[in-house]
C-alpha positions as CSV (number, residue, x, y, z in Angstrom):
1,M,80.7,-44.6,-49.0
2,E,80.2,-42.0,-46.3
3,K,78.2,-40.0,-48.8
4,A,76.2,-43.1,-50.0
5,K,75.2,-43.6,-46.3
6,I,74.1,-39.8,-45.9
7,L,72.1,-40.1,-49.0
8,L,70.4,-43.7,-47.9
9,S,68.7,-41.6,-44.9
10,N,66.6,-39.9,-47.6
11,P,63.8,-42.5,-48.4
12,Q,62.6,-40.7,-51.4
13,M,65.8,-41.4,-53.3
14,R,66.2,-44.6,-55.1
15,I,69.0,-46.8,-54.3
16,A,70.1,-46.8,-58.0
17,D,70.2,-42.9,-57.9
18,I,72.5,-43.0,-54.8
19,A,74.8,-45.5,-56.8
20,A,75.0,-43.3,-59.6
21,M,75.5,-39.9,-57.4
22,V,78.8,-41.5,-55.6
23,G,79.9,-42.6,-59.1
24,Y,78.8,-46.1,-59.6
25,E,77.0,-46.9,-63.0
26,D,75.8,-50.4,-62.0
27,E,73.6,-50.5,-58.8
28,K,74.6,-54.3,-58.3
29,Y,78.2,-53.6,-58.3
30,F,77.5,-50.6,-55.7
31,S,75.5,-52.8,-53.3
32,K,78.1,-55.7,-53.4
33,V,81.0,-52.7,-52.5
34,F,78.7,-51.2,-50.0
35,K,77.9,-54.5,-48.4
36,K,81.4,-55.2,-47.9
37,Q,82.3,-51.8,-46.4
38,A,79.1,-51.2,-44.1
39,G,78.6,-55.0,-43.4
40,C,74.7,-54.8,-44.8
41,S,73.3,-54.1,-47.9
42,P,72.0,-50.4,-48.9
43,G,68.4,-51.6,-48.0
44,Q,69.1,-53.0,-44.8
45,Y,71.2,-49.9,-44.0
46,R,68.1,-47.7,-44.7
47,K,65.9,-50.0,-42.8
48,A,68.1,-49.6,-39.9
49,L,68.0,-45.9,-40.1
50,D,64.2,-46.2,-39.8
51,G,64.5,-48.0,-37.0
């Protein structure tokens, strides 16, 4: 998940692509696991990085 957080800082990358890069074939499952660990969805995490 740490790698996913780093990759989410790049707004050009799709969340589905990031999920695949960290080993999740299913974007929805990745989002569920990410939310459990980070406390927010990948999209919300990305928005928080922007500011």
